[in-house]
C-alpha positions in Angstrom: 141.6 118.0 114.6 142.3 121.2 116.5 144.4 120.7 119.7 143.9 123.7 122.0 146.7 125.4 123.7 145.4 124.4 127.1 145.6 120.7 126.2 149.2 121.0 125.1 150.0 122.7 128.4 148.2 120.1 130.4 150.3 117.4 128.8 153.5 119.2 129.6 152.5 119.7 133.2 151.7 116.0 133.6 155.3 115.4 134.8 154.9 118.2 137.3 151.9 116.6 138.9 153.5 113.2 138.9 156.4 114.5 141.0 154.0 116.6 143.1 152.1 113.5 144.3 155.4 112.2 145.7 155.7 115.3 147.8 153.6 113.6 150.4 155.7 110.5 150.7 159.3 111.5 150.0 161.6 114.4 150.6 159.5 117.5 150.0 162.0 120.1 149.2 164.0 118.1 146.7 160.9 116.7 145.0 159.4 120.2 144.6 162.6 121.6 143.1 162.8 118.7 140.6 159.1 118.9 139.6 159.2 122.6 139.0 162.4 122.4 137.1 161.2 119.5 135.0 157.9 121.0 134.2 159.5 124.3 133.2 162.0 122.5 130.9 159.4 120.3 129.3 157.0 123.2 128.7 159.8 125.4 127.3 160.6 122.7 124.8 157.2 121.0 124.0 155.1 124.1 123.3 157.5 125.7 120.7 158.1 122.3 119.2 154.3 121.8 118.7 154.1 125.2 117.1 157.0 124.5 114.7 155.6 121.1 113.7 152.2 122.6 113.1 153.8 125.4 111.0 155.6 122.9 108.9 152.5 120.7 108.3 150.3 123.7 107.6 148.1 123.6 110.7 147.2 127.0 112.0 148.6 127.0 115.6 150.4 129.8 117.2 151.0 131.3 120.6 149.0 134.4 119.9 146.6 134.2 122.9 143.5 136.3 123.4 142.6 138.0 126.7 140.6 135.1 128.1 143.4 132.5 127.5 146.1 134.8 128.9 144.0 135.7 132.0 143.2 132.1 132.8 146.8 131.1 132.4 148.0 133.8 134.7 145.2 133.1 137.3 146.1 129.3 137.3 149.8 130.1 137.8 149.0 132.5 140.7 146.6 130.1 142.4 149.0 127.2 142.2 152.0 129.4 143.4 150.1 130.8 146.4 148.6 127.4 147.4 152.0 125.7 147.3 153.7 128.6 149.1 151.1 128.4 151.9 151.3 124.6 152.0 155.1 124.7 152.3 155.1 127.4 155.0 152.5 125.6 157.1 153.9 122.1 156.2 150.5 120.9 154.9 151.4 119.0 151.8 147.8 117.7 151.4 147.0 121.0 149.5 149.4 119.8 146.7 147.3 116.6 146.4 144.1 118.6 146.1 145.7 120.6 143.2 146.5 117.3 141.5 142.9 116.1 142.1 141.3 119.1 140.5 143.6 119.1 137.5 142.9 115.4 137.0 139.2 116.0 137.2 139.5 118.7 134.6 141.5 116.3 132.3 138.9 113.6 132.7 136.1 116.1 131.9 137.9 117.3 128.8 138.5 113.7 127.5 134.8 113.0 128.0 134.0 116.0 125.7 132.4 118.3 128.2 135.0 121.1 127.9 134.6 123.6 125.2 
């Protein structure tokens, strides 16, 4: 069964959004730093590990992304970065919760089989 690159990335960013939800209730600056650092470390380890395991087992899986995948990844990073920057400047941490809600809805939709 083919596991798309986006699905692997969503799994690695699960830790990021878990910490992001705690932004509202606990210390915002420390939590944001830990969540970004943790998500970066996980994604830098998990994605290459998945590629190497797939290579060993003979599954065709690489990081050779086409234009659509690269563009959507860049747009997602920019939208999240600008939204978090604005939320931190204006001290409105509810925007971070909205980001988590939309990602969660996308994951539920993909699990239900609606995503292509």
